[in-house]
N, C-alpha and C positions, 0 to 999 in steps of 0.2 A: 774124613774130611767130615766134619761139625755137621749139625742140622743150619739150615741158612733161617729155622722159621722156633723162637724159642721161645716158653710157657712164661710169658715174664709182662703182666699187664702195663706193670707201672714203668715198662722200658719203653712200650712204643704209643703209651700218652704222653709221655716226656718227649721223647721224639716226634709227635705230633705240634705238642706245646712247643715246641721250637722252628717245626719245620713250618708250619702253615702258614704263622703271619709272617715268616721270612718268604717263602711261596709266592705268598700276597702280597705282599713288596715288591718282589720279579713279576708279578705279575702287571701291576699297578706301573710301575719304569716301561717293561716288554709295552702297555700301553702307551705312555707316553710318547715310545719312540716310536710307534706304529702309527699314530694321531700324525706325527709332525711328518713321516714318510708320506703318507696320504693328502696332510695340507699341500707338502711342496710339490709332490708327484702332482695332483691336479694343476699347478701354475706351470708343467714338463717335465720330461725325460733329464733333459739336459740338466734343473736344476734339482730333479728327483740326484743324480749322478752322482752332481759337484759337492753335497749336502752329504753322501751317503762314503766317499771317496775322502773328502774331508773330516769325518766323524773317524777315519777309521785313525788317523792320527791323534786325535782325541780319548781313542781309544787303550792307545799304545799306554794313555797316561793312568790313563782307569785300568789296565792291569796292571800296571807296576802299583798303583795304591791300591789296588788288590792283596800285591803281594806282601806290600805292607804290614796293609793290616793284616792279612791271614796268617804272613808268618809272626805276625804278633801276639795273633790268636789262639797260637799253641801253648804257646808261655802262659797269656794271662789265664785260657780255660785248665792246666796245670795248676799256676799258683791261686787259680780262685778255688779248687779239689781242695788244695792245701794249705788253704786259706792264711793264706802269708799277704794280708794284703801290704805293703811295705814294699817286696817285689812287685803286685801287679802295677800299683801307683807310677813306679821307675818303668820299666816297659810300656805304660803308657806313653810315659815323657818321650823315651826315645823312641815311638812309633811319631808321631809326630815332631818329631821334630826330621827325620827323613823324610813325611810329607811334606815339609814346609821345604826343605830344600829341592826337593823331587819337583814342587807345584816353581818353584821360582826358577829352574833348569828348562821347562816344559816352555811358562811363559817369554823366556826369553828369545829361546829358537824359535817361537812363531813371533812371533815381535819381527825380527831379525832376518827371515829365510822363512815367508809364506810360498812362496811359486816355487822356492826350489823345494818345499817338505809338497804340495798337490802335483810338484813333475815328479815324485817317485810315484806315484800312482797311476795317473795318465800322462799323455802326450799331448790329447785334446785343448787346442788352447779353452775352448767356451767354459771350458772344464774346469779348467784351470782358471782362470778369473774370478769365476760364480765364488769357486773352494778359497780361492783367498779373500773374498769378499764376507763368507761366513768365518772364516779364520777368527778375523779382525774382532770378530764382537765376541771371538771364543776367549782371548789372551784372559783377562783377571779370572776366567770362570774357577779356571785350572784350582786357584786357591781357596773358592768355596768347593767343591764336587774334592778335593780329597784330604780334605780337613770332614765333612759332613762324612764320606765315605766310611773313611779307619775309626772315627769315631761311632758311626752306626754295626763295626763289626765290631767292638771293643761292647758296646751296651749288648748288642745280643748276646756274650760271650759268658756276662753275666749274670744272665734270662732277662733280661730289659729287652724283649720280644715288640712289644709295643707299639713303644713308642716311633720307633724308625717308621714300625708301619702307616699309624696314624701319619708323621709328618708326610709318607707319600703320597696319602689318599690327595691332601694337599695338596702338594707338589704335583700334582695332575693336574688338575684342576684352575691350579695356578697358568702352568705350563700351555694345559688347550687353550684358555681364553689368553691368554699374553699373543700369542701364536694367531689364532688367529684373527686380533687385532694388529699385529704387526705386519703380517703375513700377506695379509686382504685388505689393509686401511683401512678397516671399521672405525666408525665410534672419531670420526672425525683427523683419527691416525695415518699419517704417511703411508703408500702401501710399500714394503720392502722386498719383498719376495724371499730371497736368501736369508738375507740379512736381519729380517724380520724374525725368520726358523730361528736363526743362535740370540735373537737379543732374546727372545720367549722363555728357550732353556735358559741365559743366565739367569734371568729373572726368577725361573722355578731354581736354579742349584741358591741361589741368594737367602729362599725361604729353607731352603732345605738347611742351608747352616748356620742360619739362628734358632731354629729348632733342636737340632741335634747336639750342636756344639752349646745354644745357650743350657738346654739339659743337663750337658754331661757337667760343664766347670763352674752353674750354677745352682742346682741343686739336686743330682745327683749322690744316693749314699751310700751304694755299694762299694764305689770307686773311692771317690771321697775326691777329686780331681780336681783343682780350681786352676784357674791362668797360671797363679804364680807355681805351681809345682812344673808348668814347662822348663822351666831352669832349675830346677831341681839336681844335685849330686846324683847319677846313678853305681858310682861305684862301681865292683869287679862285674853290677851283672853285663854291662854291655859285653863281657867278652859271650854269656853265655846267649843271650840275645844274636850273634855273632852265627854262633857255631849252629844254635836253633832257624832264627828267623831269615837271615839271610840268606841262605838260600833258596829258601822259596819267592824272598825275592828276585834273587836268580831267573830263576827257573819260571817265572813268571814273567819278569822281564826279557829273558830269549824266546820266552814262547808268544808274548807281546811281536817281537821281532819278525818268528817266523809267520804268525798271523797275520805280518803283513805284507814278509814276501809272499803269502797265498792272495793277497791282495791287488800287488802288482801283478801278480801275473791274472786274475780275472779282470786289471782293471786293461789289461792287453787284449784279451778278448773281444773289444769292441763295445761303443756303448748301449748296446741290448740284454749283451751278460750282461755288465755290472748293471742296469735297472732292476733287470728279472734277481739277481745275487742280495740286492738290497730289499724287495720285497718279504723272499724267502726267508733272510734273513731273524726277520722281524718275527717272521711265522714259527720260526725255531725256537726264537727265545723264550715264547710264547708256549710255544709244546711243553717245553722243557723247567719252567716256574719250579715247578714241585720238586723236580730234582737238585735243582739248585737249594733248594730248600731242606732237601738230605744231607746234602754233602755238607753243610754247614753246621748241620744239627748232628750229624757224626763226627766233626769234629770237636763240637762242644761235648758232647758225651762219651767220646773216646778220652777224652782229655781229661776233664771232670775224676770220671770212673779211674783214670789210672791215677789223678791225685790222691783221691784217695788208699791208690796201695793195693788195689786188687787185677791183678790179671790176666785172671781166669778169666773173669768176669768178660774183663773188657774183650777177651779173644771173643766168647760166644757174639757181643754184642755185634763184633767185626762180624764174622759169618752175618747177620739178623740182617744188616746192612747190605750186603751180598745178596742178599734173598730181595731186600727191597727193591734196590737197585734193576734187578731182572722184570724183576712189575713193574715197575713204573718205565720201566726202556720200551714194552710194548704198550703199554697204556700215551705213553706222549706219542708211540709210531701211532696207535687209532687216532687222536687226536687230529693230526697233521693229515690225516688220510679223509679224516670228515673233512678238516678247515680247507683245504688248498684252493679248493675251487672256488669258493666265496669271496677266499683272503683276495687272490686274482684277480676276480670281476670289478672289485673295489679301486682296483689303479685302473689311471688310462695306459694304458698302455698299446701298445701295438701287435701287431699277431707276432712276428716274430720274437718279441720278449716273451709276450705271454706263453709260446711254445718254448723257449726254453726255461722259463717257470716251473713248467708244468715236470721239464723233466728235473728241476732242481728238486722239488716239491718229492720228488718220488724218490730221489739217493738220498735224500735227508733223512722220510719214513724209516731208510734200515737202518742209515746210521746211526742214528738218533736210540737205537735200543743198545748198543756198543757201548754208545759216550754217556748213556744214562750210570749203568754198570761201572764201566770208569772211572766218573765223575765221583759218583758218592766212594768210591774206595778210595781214590787219588789222595781227593781235593779234602773228603773228609778223613774215613777209618783211620788209613795210613800217614794223613798227616795230623793228625791227632795226636797219631805214637810219636810223632816226634822223628818218624823216618824223614824227613825234611832230603837231608844230602842224594840221598838215593833217588827219590821222584825227581830232583832236579835234575839226574840224569838221565833217569829214561823218559823223562816228558822231552824232552831236547834230543835224543837219540831218534825216538820214531817217529818227531816234527821231520828235524833235517835231511836225514837219512833215508826217509819213506814219504812222507805227504810232500815236500814240496819239491824233489827231484821226480818221485811219480808224476804230479800235477803240470808242470813245467814238460815233461814230458807227453803226456795224452793232451796237452792245449793249447800248448805253442812249437809241437812236432808231429804229434799224429793229426792234430786236431779232430778228434774224436768228439761224438756223442757228447752234450754239455753233460747228460745222467752220471757218465765216467770221467768225465775231467771232474765235475765236482766229490764223487767218490774214491778219487785216486788221491784228491787234496785235503780229505779227510780221514783215509788211511788208517794214521795211527789212531784214531778213535779205537777203531777195532782191536789193533796189534797192543793198545793199552789195554782193552779189557781181559782178554788172554794172561797180559801180566800179573796185569793186580792181583786177580787170583789165584797164580802160584807164589805170587809176595804173602799176599795173605796167610797161606796153609803153613807158609816155612814159619813162623813168628818172628822176624829177626826184625820187624817195621817198630814192636815196640821199644823203645830206647830211654831213656832215663834222663830226666831234666833238673840237675843241679836248683837248688837254694844259692843263694848269697854268699853265705857262710861257708857251706860246701865249695864254690869257687876260691874265696878267698884264701881255705884251708889247704 
């Protein structure tokens, strides 16, 4: 086994240059989510549960878009390393077309089936009613969220990491300000409660879209993609996109459905468990933002290195990313341990909900160590190497064969304490951590990416 650390200062500088802005952006996004839950939680636990569960459906779309964007990023980073700008532009065109189709499908589902959507997650009528109100204001946001999210991923892959960061900073203040005004009815605005939270989020999504997509379509000089290019002929590149990127979309899509199955289990454990999970979910995101930054850096750096044709260097860098994952897994666990008490105290929770939240925090602090390692490897290095089909299989085997059955058994059959229910629901993170090390050592994760001329020949 190679060393988990390499003597290459430029490598670590490059990783930091990419990962820190991404992590800061994730931190800001998590801060927005936290402010949403704190503000809605101040209205009441039923409102907090409704927003949390309604967002589970929106999160399915978010994960699908991440699948589209991260799938495209495998090709974008490799073609960028090859300096193949025509293939790069065609990849972006395919990505944006898929994003628009996905947004339209979710928009239609939300308009026609809001009650059925909420019934997936809970049977409590008060939560369903408030959740429907939240979803109605979220219909058009799919287009703004999808386009800005996938465009952000592309900009990061060509080294433009600061623009999305600055945009997120602006969106934070826009969202918090709009939430404050519309949730509580300030400055003459109506007091809208749950609907106000949805409206505030929509306004922030529009802000992000204008900045991110405005830059990509009008000013960017790295890709030089313009609105008219959305309709360009992509030729044989469709085949390579399907081969490499679609498994990522399928994997993340099925994973989203699996995670929603987890939410369905949690939704049936009672309002206190749902509210406690909403509190701890934000904390988990807050502690793992650096991990997300390293994951995307792993994919980008690996893609660029392999695009330059240096397989051995990519292997050495893969082990270095594994070392980074282990270290920051323990760092994240320490952060959760330090902040869990003040975070729980910030919410207006009943004693029962507070007790459950404390157990969930303890469970998360253990799981995050394994999650950090496998996230940086599977969503970063291995994906950047083009190993998308194997990752698709592994992700879903661990989720559907281990996490969901064990979670149902622990929560709905055995009625175990909250700590063990949550640990069972997230056991896939532990199993994948061991599997990804085996996959890294095999070297089979490095796949060839073909150019358009190679496909046609």
